[in-house]
C-alpha positions in Angstrom: -40.0 39.9 -4.6 -40.4 39.9 -0.8 -41.9 43.3 -1.0 -44.4 42.2 -3.6 -45.0 38.8 -2.0 -46.3 40.3 1.2 -49.4 41.3 -0.7 -50.3 37.8 -1.9 -54.0 37.0 -1.3 -56.2 33.9 -1.1 -58.8 33.5 -3.9 -62.4 33.4 -2.7 -64.0 33.6 -6.1 -65.9 30.6 -7.5 -63.5 29.8 -10.3 -65.2 29.1 -13.6 -64.2 25.8 -15.2 -65.8 26.7 -18.5 -64.6 29.0 -21.3 -66.3 32.4 -21.7 -68.1 31.4 -24.9 -69.4 28.1 -23.6 -73.2 28.0 -24.0 -73.8 26.5 -20.5 -71.8 29.3 -18.9 -73.6 32.0 -21.0 -77.0 30.6 -20.0 -76.0 30.5 -16.3 -74.8 34.1 -16.4 -78.0 35.1 -18.1 -80.0 33.4 -15.4 -78.0 35.1 -12.6 -78.5 38.5 -14.2 -82.3 37.9 -14.3 -82.9 36.2 -10.9 -79.7 36.9 -8.9 -77.0 34.7 -7.4 -78.0 31.1 -6.8 -75.1 30.1 -4.6 -75.3 32.7 -1.8 -77.2 30.6 0.8 -75.8 28.9 3.9 -78.0 26.2 5.5 -78.0 25.3 9.2 -79.8 22.2 10.3 -80.4 20.0 13.3 -82.5 17.1 14.5 -83.9 18.1 17.8 -86.9 16.2 19.1 -87.3 18.9 21.8 -87.4 21.8 19.3 -91.0 22.6 20.2 -90.3 22.8 23.9 -90.5 26.5 25.0 -86.9 27.0 25.8 -85.6 25.1 22.8 -87.9 26.9 20.4 -86.9 30.3 21.8 -83.2 29.3 21.6 -83.7 28.4 17.8 -85.4 31.7 17.3 -82.7 33.6 19.1 -80.0 31.9 16.9 -81.8 33.1 13.8 -82.0 36.6 15.3 -78.3 36.7 16.2 -77.3 35.6 12.7 -79.5 38.3 11.1 -77.4 40.9 13.0 -74.2 39.7 11.2 -72.9 42.3 8.7 -73.3 40.7 5.3 -76.4 38.6 6.1 -79.4 39.7 4.1 -82.1 37.4 5.4 -82.7 34.4 7.6 -85.6 32.0 7.2 -86.5 29.3 9.7 -89.7 28.1 11.3 -89.7 31.1 13.6 -89.6 33.5 10.7 -92.0 31.6 8.4 -94.8 33.6 6.9 -98.5 32.6 6.3 -101.1 33.7 3.8 -104.4 34.8 5.3 -107.4 35.5 3.1 -108.7 39.1 3.6 -112.4 39.1 2.6 -112.6 42.9 2.6 -109.6 43.6 0.2 -110.0 40.3 -1.7 -106.3 39.7 -1.3 -104.0 37.6 0.8 -102.3 39.2 3.7 -98.8 38.1 4.4 -98.4 37.6 8.1 -95.7 36.1 10.3 -96.4 32.8 11.9 -94.7 33.9 15.0 -95.8 37.5 15.9 -94.0 37.7 19.2 -91.8 35.5 21.4 -93.9 32.8 23.0 -93.9 32.7 26.8 -95.9 29.5 27.5 -95.7 26.0 26.2 -99.3 26.3 25.0 -98.3 29.0 22.6 -95.5 26.9 21.2 -97.8 23.9 20.8 -100.2 26.2 18.9 -97.3 27.4 16.7 -96.2 23.9 16.0 -99.7 22.9 14.9 -99.8 25.9 12.6 -96.4 25.3 11.1 -97.1 21.6 10.4 -100.3 22.5 8.6 -98.4 24.8 6.2 -97.3 22.2 3.6 -95.4 24.8 1.7 -92.6 24.4 4.3 -92.6 20.6 4.5 -89.3 19.5 3.0 -88.0 23.1 2.9 -87.8 24.1 6.6 -88.7 20.9 8.3 -88.8 17.2 7.7 -91.7 15.7 9.7 -90.4 12.1 9.1 -86.9 12.7 10.6 -87.7 15.7 12.9 -85.0 17.6 11.1 -85.3 21.4 10.8 -83.5 23.9 8.6 -82.5 27.5 8.7 -81.4 29.3 5.5 -79.1 32.3 5.6 -78.9 34.5 2.5 -75.7 36.4 2.2 -74.9 39.7 0.4 -73.6 38.6 -3.0 -71.2 41.5 -3.0 -69.4 40.1 0.0 -69.3 36.4 -0.8 -66.4 36.6 -3.3 -63.8 38.4 -1.3 -62.1 38.2 2.1 -65.0 39.7 4.0 -66.7 36.3 3.6 -64.4 34.9 6.2 -65.6 37.3 8.8 -69.2 36.6 7.9 -68.8 32.8 8.1 -66.8 33.1 11.3 -69.5 35.2 13.0 -72.2 32.7 11.9 -70.1 29.8 13.1 -69.6 31.4 16.5 -73.4 31.9 16.9 -74.0 28.3 15.8 -71.4 26.9 18.2 -72.7 29.0 21.1 -76.2 27.5 20.4 -74.7 24.0 20.1 -72.9 24.3 23.5 -75.8 25.9 25.3 -78.4 23.5 24.2 -76.3 20.4 23.8 -77.6 19.4 20.3 -75.8 18.4 17.2 -75.9 21.1 14.5 -74.8 21.1 10.8 -73.7 23.8 8.4 -73.3 23.7 4.7 -74.1 25.6 1.5 -71.9 26.8 -1.4 -70.4 29.9 0.4 -69.7 27.8 3.5 -68.0 25.0 1.6 -65.9 27.4 -0.4 -64.8 29.3 2.7 -63.8 26.1 4.6 -61.9 24.9 1.5 -59.9 28.1 1.2 -59.2 28.2 5.0 -57.8 24.6 4.7 -55.7 25.7 1.7 -54.3 28.6 3.8 -53.5 26.2 6.6 -51.9 23.6 4.4 -49.9 26.2 2.5 -47.8 26.8 5.6 -48.0 23.2 6.8 -46.6 21.8 3.5 -43.8 24.3 3.4 -42.7 23.5 6.9 -42.9 19.7 6.5 -41.2 20.0 3.1 -38.3 22.0 4.6 -38.1 19.5 7.5 -37.9 16.6 5.0 -35.4 18.4 2.9 -33.2 19.1 5.9 -33.4 15.4 7.0 -32.5 14.2 3.5 -29.6 16.6 3.0 -28.1 15.7 6.4 -28.6 12.0 5.7 -26.7 12.3 2.4 -24.1 14.9 3.1 -23.7 15.1 6.9 -22.9 18.8 6.5 -24.5 21.8 8.2 -23.1 24.1 5.6 -24.8 22.0 2.8 -28.1 22.1 4.7 -28.0 25.9 5.4 -27.0 26.8 1.9 -29.7 24.6 0.4 -32.3 26.1 2.8 -31.2 29.6 1.8 -32.0 28.8 -1.8 -35.3 27.2 -0.8 -36.2 30.4 1.1 -35.3 32.7 -1.8 -37.2 30.5 -4.2 -40.4 30.6 -2.1 -40.1 34.4 -1.9 -40.0 34.4 -5.8 -43.1 32.2 -6.0 -45.1 34.7 -3.8 -43.7 37.6 -5.7 -44.5 36.3 -9.1 -48.1 35.5 -8.0 -48.6 39.1 -7.0 -46.8 40.5 -10.1 -49.0 38.4 -12.4 -52.1 39.5 -10.5 -52.9 36.0 -9.4 -54.3 34.7 -6.0 -53.6 31.6 -4.1 -56.0 28.8 -5.2 -56.2 25.1 -4.2 -53.7 24.5 -7.1 -51.3 27.4 -6.6 -51.2 26.7 -2.9 -49.1 23.6 -3.5 -46.5 25.5 -5.6 -44.2 26.5 -2.7 -43.9 22.9 -1.6 -43.2 21.7 -5.1 -40.5 24.3 -5.4 -38.9 23.1 -2.2 -38.7 19.6 -3.6 -37.3 20.6 -6.9 -34.7 23.0 -5.3 -33.4 20.1 -3.1 -33.3 17.8 -6.1 -31.1 20.4 -8.0 -28.9 21.0 -4.9 -28.2 17.3 -4.6 -27.4 17.0 -8.3 -24.9 19.9 -8.2 -23.4 19.1 -4.8 -22.9 15.5 -5.7 -21.0 16.4 -8.8 -19.0 19.0 -6.9 -17.9 16.3 -4.3 -17.0 13.9 -7.1 -14.8 16.5 -8.8 -13.2 17.7 -5.6 -12.3 14.2 -4.5 -10.6 13.6 -7.9 -8.1 16.4 -7.6 -8.6 18.3 -4.3 -8.9 21.7 -5.8 -12.1 23.5 -4.6 -12.3 26.3 -7.2 -11.5 24.0 -10.0 -14.2 21.6 -8.9 -16.7 24.3 -8.7 -15.8 25.5 -12.2 -16.0 22.0 -13.6 -19.5 21.6 -12.0 -20.8 24.6 -13.9 -18.9 23.7 -17.1 -19.9 20.0 -17.2 -23.4 19.8 -15.8 -24.6 23.4 -16.0 -26.3 22.9 -19.3 -27.5 19.4 -18.4 -29.1 20.9 -15.3 -30.7 23.5 -17.5 -32.2 20.9 -19.8 -33.5 18.7 -16.9 -35.2 21.8 -15.3 -36.5 22.8 -18.7 -38.1 19.3 -19.1 -39.7 19.7 -15.6 -40.9 23.2 -16.5 -42.4 21.9 -19.7 -44.4 19.3 -17.8 -46.1 22.2 -15.9 -46.1 24.6 -18.9 -48.5 22.1 -20.7 -51.2 23.5 -18.4 -50.8 26.9 -20.0 -52.2 25.7 -23.3 -55.5 24.5 -21.9 -58.5 26.8 -21.8 -58.9 27.0 -18.1 -57.7 30.0 -16.1 -56.9 28.2 -12.8 -54.7 25.7 -14.6 -53.1 28.4 -16.7 -52.1 30.3 -13.6 -50.7 27.1 -12.0 -48.7 26.3 -15.2 -47.3 29.9 -15.6 -46.2 30.4 -12.0 -44.7 26.9 -11.6 -42.8 26.8 -14.9 -41.4 30.3 -14.5 -40.2 29.6 -10.9 -38.6 26.2 -11.9 -36.4 28.1 -14.3 -35.8 30.8 -11.7 -34.7 28.2 -9.1 -32.3 26.7 -11.7 -30.6 30.1 -12.0 -30.5 30.4 -8.2 -29.0 27.0 -7.6 -26.4 27.1 -10.5 -25.2 30.6 -9.3 -25.7 30.8 -5.6 -24.4 27.3 -4.7 -21.0 27.8 -6.4 -20.7 31.3 -4.9 -21.5 30.0 -1.4 -19.1 27.1 -1.6 -16.3 29.2 -3.0 -16.5 31.3 0.2 -16.4 28.4 2.7 -13.8 25.7 3.4 -13.6 22.8 1.0 -15.4 19.6 2.0 -13.7 17.3 4.5 -13.3 13.5 4.1 -16.3 13.1 6.3 -18.4 15.1 3.9 -17.3 12.9 1.0 -18.1 9.6 2.6 -21.5 9.5 0.9 -19.7 9.0 -2.4 -18.6 5.6 -1.1 -22.0 4.7 0.3 -21.8 0.9 0.7 -25.5 0.3 0.6 -26.2 2.3 -2.6 -23.0 1.0 -4.1 -24.1 -2.5 -3.5 -27.5 -1.7 -5.0 -25.9 -0.2 -8.1 -23.6 -3.2 -8.5 -26.6 -5.5 -8.3 -28.4 -3.4 -10.9 -25.4 -3.5 -13.2 -25.2 -7.3 -12.8 -28.9 -7.7 -13.7 -28.5 -5.4 -16.8 -25.5 -7.3 -17.9 -26.7 -10.9 -17.3 -30.4 -11.0 -16.6 -32.0 -8.6 -19.0 -34.8 -11.1 -19.8 -35.8 -11.0 -16.2 -36.0 -7.2 -16.3 -38.0 -7.3 -19.5 -40.4 -9.9 -18.0 -41.0 -7.8 -14.9 -41.5 -4.7 -17.1 -43.8 -6.6 -19.5 -45.9 -7.9 -16.6 -46.2 -4.4 -15.2 -47.3 -3.1 -18.6 -50.0 -5.8 -19.0 -51.3 -5.2 -15.5 -51.2 -1.5 -16.3 -53.5 -1.8 -19.3 -55.9 -4.0 -17.3 -56.1 -1.4 -14.5 -56.4 1.4 -17.1 -59.6 -0.1 -18.3 -61.0 0.1 -14.8 -60.6 3.8 -14.3 -63.6 6.0 -13.6 -64.2 9.7 -13.5 -65.7 11.8 -10.7 -66.6 15.4 -10.3 -68.3 16.1 -6.9 -68.0 19.6 -5.5 -66.6 18.1 -2.2 -64.6 15.4 -4.0 -61.4 16.4 -2.3 -62.7 16.2 1.2 -61.8 13.1 3.2 -64.7 10.7 4.0 -64.6 11.7 7.7 -64.3 15.4 7.2 -67.0 17.4 9.1 -67.8 19.4 6.1 -68.6 16.3 4.1 -70.6 14.8 7.0 -72.6 18.0 7.3 -73.4 17.9 3.6 -74.6 14.2 3.9 -76.9 15.4 6.7 -78.7 17.8 4.3 -78.7 15.3 1.5 -80.5 12.7 3.6 -82.9 15.1 5.2 -83.5 17.9 2.6 -82.2 16.6 -0.7 -79.0 18.5 -0.7 -77.6 22.0 -1.0 -76.3 22.2 -4.6 -78.4 24.7 -6.6 -80.2 23.2 -9.6 -82.3 25.7 -11.6 -84.8 25.5 -14.5 -85.8 28.6 -16.4 -89.0 28.6 -18.5 -89.3 31.4 -21.0 -92.8 31.6 -22.6 -91.6 34.2 -25.2 -94.6 36.4 -24.5 -95.7 38.9 -21.9 -97.8 37.5 -19.1 -97.2 34.0 -20.6 -96.4 32.5 -17.3 -99.9 33.0 -15.9 -101.5 31.1 -18.8 -103.1 28.0 -17.2 -101.8 25.5 -19.8 -98.3 26.8 -19.1 -98.8 26.3 -15.3 -99.9 22.7 -16.0 -96.8 22.1 -18.0 -94.5 23.4 -15.3 -96.4 21.3 -12.7 -96.0 18.2 -14.9 -92.2 18.9 -15.2 -91.9 19.3 -11.4 -93.7 16.0 -10.9 -91.3 14.2 -13.3 -88.3 15.6 -11.5 -89.7 14.9 -8.1 -89.4 11.2 -9.0 -85.7 11.5 -8.6 -84.6 11.2 -5.0 -81.5 13.3 -5.7 -83.6 16.5 -5.6 -85.2 18.5 -2.8 -88.7 19.8 -2.8 -88.8 22.6 -5.4 -89.4 26.3 -4.8 -91.5 27.7 -7.7 -94.6 29.5 -8.8 -96.4 26.2 -8.7 -95.7 25.8 -4.9 -96.9 29.4 -4.4 -100.2 28.7 -6.2 -100.6 25.6 -4.0 -99.9 27.7 -0.9 -102.5 30.2 -2.2 -105.1 27.6 -2.7 -104.6 26.3 0.9 -104.9 29.9 2.2 -108.0 30.5 0.1 -109.7 27.5 1.9 -108.7 29.0 5.3 -105.5 27.0 5.8 -106.9 23.5 5.2 -103.8 21.4 4.5 -105.7 19.0 2.3 -106.2 21.8 -0.2 -102.4 22.2 -0.8 -102.8 21.3 -4.5 -102.7 23.2 -7.8 -105.8 25.3 -8.3 -108.1 23.9 -11.0 -108.8 26.0 -14.2 -112.1 27.1 -12.6 -110.4 28.1 -9.3 -107.5 29.8 -11.1 -109.0 33.3 -11.7 -110.5 34.0 -8.3 -107.6 32.5 -6.3 -104.9 34.2 -8.5 -106.8 37.4 -8.0 -106.0 37.2 -4.3 -102.2 37.1 -5.0 -100.5 40.6 -5.2 -99.5 40.9 -8.8 -96.8 43.7 -8.6 -93.4 42.1 -9.1 -91.4 45.2 -10.0 -91.5 47.0 -6.7 -89.4 46.4 -3.6 -92.1 45.4 -1.2 -92.9 41.9 0.1 -94.7 39.8 -2.5 -94.9 36.1 -3.4 -94.1 36.4 -7.1 -91.0 38.5 -7.2 -88.5 35.7 -6.5 -90.0 33.4 -9.2 -90.9 35.5 -12.2 -89.5 38.5 -14.1 -91.2 41.9 -14.2 -93.0 41.0 -17.5 -94.3 37.7 -16.3 -92.7 36.1 -19.3 -90.0 34.0 -17.5 -90.2 31.9 -14.4 -87.8 29.7 -12.5 -88.0 26.3 -10.7 -85.4 26.1 -7.9 -84.2 22.8 -6.6 -81.4 21.9 -4.2 -79.8 18.6 -5.1 -77.3 16.1 -3.8 -73.6 16.3 -4.7 -73.9 13.3 -7.1 -70.8 13.8 -9.3 -70.4 14.2 -13.0 -71.3 10.7 -14.1 -74.6 10.6 -12.2 -75.3 14.2 -13.2 -74.9 13.2 -16.9 -77.3 10.4 -16.5 -79.8 12.7 -14.7 -79.6 15.2 -17.5 -80.0 12.5 -20.1 -83.2 11.6 -18.4 -84.5 15.1 -17.6 -83.9 16.9 -20.9 -86.0 14.5 -23.0 -88.8 15.0 -20.4 -88.5 18.8 -20.9 -88.7 18.4 -24.7 -91.8 16.1 -24.4 -93.6 18.6 -22.2 -92.6 21.9 -23.8 -92.8 22.8 -27.4 -89.4 24.3 -28.2 -91.0 26.6 -30.8 -93.1 28.2 -28.1 -90.9 27.9 -25.0 -87.2 28.3 -24.2 -86.5 26.0 -21.3 -83.0 26.1 -19.8 -81.6 23.7 -17.2 -78.8 25.5 -15.2 -77.6 26.3 -11.8 -74.3 25.9 -9.9 -74.5 22.1 -9.9 -75.1 21.9 -13.7 -72.3 24.3 -14.5 -69.8 22.6 -12.1 -70.6 19.1 -13.6 -70.0 20.3 -17.2 -67.0 22.3 -16.1 -65.4 19.3 -14.5 -65.9 17.2 -17.6 -64.4 19.9 -19.6 -61.5 20.3 -17.2 -60.8 16.5 -17.2 -60.7 16.6 -21.0 -58.4 19.6 -20.9 -56.1 17.8 -18.5 -55.9 14.7 -20.7 -54.9 17.1 -23.5 -52.2 18.6 -21.2 -50.6 15.2 -20.8 -50.4 14.8 -24.6 -49.1 18.3 -24.9 -46.4 17.6 -22.2 -45.3 14.5 -24.1 -45.0 16.4 -27.3 -43.1 19.4 -25.7 -40.7 17.1 -23.9 -40.2 15.0 -27.0 -39.3 18.2 -28.9 -36.8 19.0 -26.2 -35.3 15.5 -26.4 -35.0 16.0 -30.2 -32.7 18.9 -29.6 -30.6 16.8 -27.2 -30.5 13.5 -29.0 -31.8 14.2 -32.6 -32.2 10.4 -33.3 -35.8 9.5 -33.5 -35.1 6.0 -32.1 -33.2 7.4 -29.2 -36.1 9.8 -28.4 -38.4 6.9 -28.5 -36.2 4.8 -26.2 -35.9 7.7 -23.7 -39.6 8.6 -23.6 -41.1 5.1 -23.4 -39.6 4.3 -20.0 -41.1 7.5 -18.7 -44.5 7.1 -20.3 -45.1 3.5 -19.2 -45.0 4.5 -15.5 -47.9 6.8 -16.2 -49.9 3.9 -17.5 -49.1 1.8 -14.4 -50.1 4.7 -12.1 -53.4 5.0 -14.0 -53.8 1.3 -13.4 -53.2 1.7 -9.7 -56.0 4.4 -9.7 -58.2 1.9 -11.5 -57.5 -1.0 -9.1 -57.7 1.2 -6.0 -60.9 3.0 -7.1 -59.2 6.4 -7.1 -61.3 8.4 -9.7 -60.1 10.6 -12.4 -60.7 14.2 -11.2 -58.9 17.5 -11.5 -56.7 16.9 -8.5 -55.5 13.5 -9.7 -55.2 14.0 -13.5 -52.5 16.7 -13.0 -50.3 13.9 -11.6 -49.4 12.7 -15.1 -48.0 15.9 -16.6 -46.1 16.7 -13.4 -44.6 13.3 -13.0 -43.6 13.0 -16.7 -41.7 16.4 -16.6 -39.9 15.3 -13.4 -39.1 11.7 -14.2 -37.6 12.4 -17.6 -34.8 14.3 -15.8 -33.2 10.9 -15.0 -33.3 9.8 -18.6 -31.6 13.1 -19.7 -28.9 12.7 -17.1 -28.2 9.1 -18.0 -28.3 9.4 -21.8 -26.2 12.5 -21.7 -23.5 10.7 -19.7 -23.9 7.7 -22.0 -23.2 9.8 -25.1 -20.1 11.2 -23.5 -18.9 7.7 -22.6 -19.4 6.5 -26.2 -17.1 9.2 -27.4 -14.5 8.5 -24.7 -14.6 4.7 -25.4 -14.6 4.8 -29.2 -18.2 3.6 -29.5 -18.0 0.6 -27.1 -21.7 0.4 -26.2 -21.7 -2.0 -23.3 -18.8 -0.3 -21.5 -20.3 3.1 -22.1 -23.8 2.1 -20.9 -22.4 0.6 -17.7 -19.9 3.4 -17.0 -22.6 6.0 -17.5 -24.8 4.1 -15.0 -22.0 3.9 -12.4 -21.5 7.7 -12.5 -25.1 8.8 -13.0 -26.7 6.1 -11.0 -26.0 7.6 -7.6 -27.6 10.9 -8.6 -30.6 9.1 -10.1 -31.1 7.1 -6.9 -30.5 10.1 -4.6 -32.8 12.5 -6.6 -35.6 9.9 -6.9 -35.5 9.3 -3.1 -35.7 13.1 -2.5 -38.6 13.4 -4.9 -40.5 10.5 -3.5 -40.1 11.7 0.1 -40.7 15.2 -0.9 -44.1 14.5 -2.6 -45.0 12.2 0.3 -45.6 15.4 2.4 -48.9 15.9 0.5 -50.2 12.7 2.2 -50.8 14.6 5.4 -53.3 16.9 3.6 -56.9 17.1 4.7 -57.9 17.0 1.1 -58.3 13.5 -0.3 -57.3 14.8 -3.8 -54.1 16.3 -2.4 -53.3 13.0 -0.6 -53.8 11.1 -3.8 -51.5 13.6 -5.5 -48.8 12.8 -3.1 -49.3 9.0 -3.3 -49.6 8.9 -7.1 -46.7 11.1 -7.9 -44.5 9.3 -5.4 -45.5 6.0 -6.9 -45.0 7.2 -10.5 -41.5 8.4 -9.7 -40.6 5.1 -8.0 -41.8 3.2 -11.0 -40.0 5.6 -13.4 -36.8 5.2 -11.4 -37.0 1.4 -12.1 -37.6 1.9 -15.8 -34.8 4.6 -16.1 -32.2 2.8 -14.1 -32.8 -0.7 -15.3 -35.0 -0.9 -18.4 -33.4 2.1 -20.2 -29.8 0.8 -20.0 -31.1 -2.7 -20.9 -32.7 -1.4 -24.0 -29.4 0.3 -25.0 -27.5 -2.9 -24.7 -30.2 -5.0 -26.4 -30.7 -2.7 -29.4 -27.0 -2.1 -29.5 -25.7 -0.3 -32.7 -29.2 0.3 -34.0 -29.5 3.2 -31.6 -26.1 4.7 -32.1 -26.1 7.0 -35.1 -24.1 10.0 -36.1 -27.1 12.2 -35.2 -27.1 10.8 -31.7 -23.3 11.3 -31.1 -23.4 14.8 -32.8 -26.6 16.5 -31.5 -27.9 20.0 -32.1 -27.2 20.8 -28.4 -24.3 19.2 -26.4 -25.1 19.2 -22.7 -22.3 17.0 -21.3 -19.1 17.9 -23.2 -15.9 17.3 -21.3 -12.9 18.7 -23.2 -9.5 17.4 -21.9 -7.7 20.5 -23.2 -10.0 22.9 -21.4 -9.7 20.7 -18.2 -5.9 21.0 -18.4 -6.2 24.7 -19.0 -8.5 25.1 -16.0 -6.1 22.9 -13.9 -3.1 25.1 -14.8 -5.1 28.3 -14.1 -6.1 27.1 -10.6 -2.7 25.7 -9.9 -1.2 29.1 -10.8 -3.8 30.9 -8.6 -2.9 28.6 -5.7 0.8 29.3 -6.1 0.2 33.0 -6.2 -1.8 32.9 -3.0 
């Protein structure tokens, strides 16, 4: 696994959130096949009042030239590389000429260039904003290199050039665009992958020392942690998966669950050793008595993650497959390696067993037992109040689906994006494809008017940038026909159409420079309208689409035109809605799968209900916290529920298994059995809950807001679940009394906590004989 794991790679692909047969995805792929990638542009912007000073203008030009030299950059467009249309009376065609023919050497030349550029209304809102003095540079990347590791080198080279410009000229500069955001995201994932593992190991070491005060316990647990992480990396490679924003947190999750398992096994080992002082017998009893219980608790946790396998989303499936497999792997590692290691070292000393008499936790447990025995109404009142508040908060939940949703509000990447949204409308591609269903149909004047009408309707929405389209080219052409008069930047009339259009080069199938190639297909049947838009989130996008689509239908006759609204922003918004729906389904699937597992353990429907309710209610309360705190439902927060359910139900399994055993030992005495079970299982329940809460807290240091929320919400859910499992569950057992105790419960399909006195005596005799022989 170590050999395979060394080949693990980060994922730089733009993961599709939609299934292959989804109509929105199909339309988007069709659009990309016709017009090319819409998410391969990086934008660089600044507000520099001195930009049209000679040295500053040349520095901006030099920056563009340096970026053009970067391998993987196809083109750079800024005010220095803008083109102009000049009417050629001899050829009766427009000549395409650069605005800047050569590097200016005097301020007068720059002033002249400024005057020329500001007259070209085509670039207003695209390359400059005259109201804010903001200017923009677009960098088009090779689409073959933006979905693999070579993108890092491209972004790094561009960033170095930008930083050099920033330092030299002492101006604020901003970078954004889909390739840039995705690269920054994956670099953060790579950084946090190591950070989380290191912090998780540090927290694990601290907890193990706090509980056990033993170096051998710490080292043996960390050995299993290390082996488990190696298995995670190995399985990623063996399955052909890469590290994504989700799979990047798996190593840290595994560290937490390994430590939980180690504490559970070592705590039982110390209990057994203290009772008779025989190391080998104690180790055997650990495997014999809780081996299967540990298997079931790990299986429950694995099922919480396995629920993601059943949703139609590749990224979630990968997360579910790798996590659930490795949870079962770490179970095998802990139940085999820990007994082997401790069979080879000296038995625990009295100092190592002191934690079994922990006065603080002992006092806490005594208080809990008192409340369960004498103040159950108080427990039910608190639980009922939490449930009522939970349902109130649940009604306040809202969804979100911004592309940069997981960035913190003060993250430079998000602040850069806000710059482009406030000055140029945004950077998220929004595309409209118009198919006239007939050759040369795009050049029919009535069609041109319809497209112009649609553009004007969309321009009413401040979320969108100025469009790039055939209409803007025709306006540019009209201005050029009238010798650059900026007041003529309007759509040609029907009378002007023929002679102005005649000046525009019509060949769009060749490789040379022309104005039409980017906007229409070779048959002149289909055209595109390209916008950039703000990152508005799924709810706002849904309302925009609800407004725009009826306008499209009112302008274009669907029997004559096929109009498709697509682009990265549209696909992402629908994909996020689809993913959130999938994740809600995964929570239901997790509840069903874990309930089925409980059915094998407890058989009785009433007992299954009693065991599941205390673990489902904390999910409702956590959802309420999200509602009250304004934490939106999004992919990074919705996964909390399936994960937390799978982990928290472990405590219920441990307690009810012990309770069933006590019932047999005490001839059905329910109160005695419930309280005895809590006395023995209570320490492990408290210990493991503390481990899990502290372990998941490491995600709070993340640079991603979503990952921070993941840490806060899972920790909160597990704390609430501990209250319900350690107080409400035993209280329900005592209140419902014999209505829960049936033959089916006491004689389940699978027995996970069977203690046989005859076998214990046989083991004791065997180990006594071995000791005498030695």
